[in-house]
C-alpha positions, 0 to 999 in steps of 0.5 A: 499500499503506497502512503499518502503524502502528509500535509506540508511544513512550512518549507517545506517545499511541496510545490513541486519541481519547476521547469528551470533546471540547468546545469552546475558543475561546482558543488563548492558555489552552491556550499558558498551561496548557502553559507552566504544566506548564515546557513550551515551546512549539515552533509554526508561525510566518511567518519571512521568506516561509515558515511554519516551526517554531519557539519560540513564546511565544502565540497571537499568534504563530501564522500567522493570515491565512496560507495557502499556494500549493503545487505542484511547486518553488513555495512561496507565502505568499497572505492568508487570512482573518484567524482562521484560524491554520492554513489552510496546508500542510507549510512547509520543516521538519519536527519530525525537526528537534527529535527528531532533530536536523540535528548534534548532538554525541555525545561530546567528549574532552580529553587527561589524563596517562593518555590521553583522558579522555571526556565523554558528550553526552547529550540535554538535557532539554527539555519541549517541547509541539509544537504544530499537528502535522499528521496527516501528520507525526503518523505521520511522527513515530509513523515515527520512533519506529519506526526510531530510537526504541530510542536513548536520545538520541531516546527521552530527548527523546521521552518528555518531550514532548506532541503538539497535533495539529490535523486539516487541513482545507486541504489542498494542491496538493502534499498525497496523505497519503489514497492514502499510507495516511493522511489528513487526520484524527488518529487515534492519536498526539497528547495533544491533537487540534484541528480548526479552525471557520470561525469561528476557534475549535476542537473540541478532545478528547485523546488522553492522561491527559495532554493531558486533565488539560492541557484540564481546566485552560482554559475550554472548553465542552461540544461539541454533536452539530451542533459535531461534525458539522461539524468532522467534515464538513471534514475528510472534504471534505479527503480527497476534495481532494488535490492528489496521488495515488500509483498504486492498486498494490502499490508494492513490487512495482512498484519492484522489478519496474521496477529497469532502468527506462526513467523512472530516467534521464529523472529523471537528466536533470532531478535535481540530486543536491542532497538536497533531498528527503530533507532537508526529507522528516519520515522520512529519518533517514541521518546521518554521523559527523564526528571533530574535534581542535583545533590542539593536539590535546589535544580531539577532538568526534564529531558526528552530522549529517544525511546524504543517501542522494543525496550521491555519497560516502554509499554509498563503500566502498574504491575508490569510492562503489556508486551512481555514477550520478545515476539509481542515487541517485535509484531507490535512495531511491524504492526505499527511501522506497516498497518497501524500508523495508516488508522493514525497518521492516514499513510505508512510508516516506513520510506523503503530505505533498508536501514533497518534490514542493515543494521540490524546485527542479526540481519532480520529483513522485514521484508522477508519477514512480510513475505513470510507472513504473506505465504501463510494463511491467516490466524484467528487465535486469541492466544497472540505473543 
């Protein structure tokens, strides 16, 4: 079931691409223009043995000459074409870490003569440019906009962000964005979109007035019909080379009809309930709140941190956890992501990036689990895990 697109956030670029495609030969010119607008650029860079998302000062810090080998439980950097900066696939981080930080202080309080003086901790205003956002992650940002967009802190961060997307021409072994309802080409949600060409130049176009203004300030040349056609063909070819697929059925109905399927016990024998899949997922948004005080009791703070539904305490109510089995916790996660997310938000919670497959330490593959469920007859027993 293909997800519906969520409602737009401010500066989300959801008015779609304009017919203003140009050729860009130097990414540094784009960096210079973004930085001249007072923006800090966050993009992919090699750190250790992975490509991570971090603040970068120029195009030279992009992962030129690196591609990735990705499979279930496997992520490896490999040598690639030195002219290309975006021949890699999704790394262990997503843009969720920028929009919905792993940990943030909500407020602090200090003892006063009248009790406590509480100080709110607003989201720091930072003008950012997210550089190199893939179409799957672009859709994930749209999902977060839908889920968290009415929150004051999230909206404050989101309003200051400009997005430079990059169309995908080299899908990885764990990718399945097409069968998840998306594709390797960005359609909406960006300010500027790039398509990397084999010679290391870029086809560029804008999706918002702000993106158009940035492109107008840097050296470009008009793209020919042949330039546009070759870039389009490269993206369309990527759509036929996905490493994974989802079952071609209504997944919400499939999951609702297999609550007591023995497949849940099968996956529970392998699952470590470590929560890696939820941490790397670009749309998982659950948090917990912790209150702390210093030794004197004069200062207190409230912190919000990412949480995982695989944590035994996540479903804790008075007397114990609601989901105390590994099978039950895995079933809850998968059913929410592909099924009941539709009931809550009118779309799927999965964009097909494949991170949960690659970064599962035991190589559990959500697409394989869904295919296994689809191969079984529906179950109606009440004693589900």
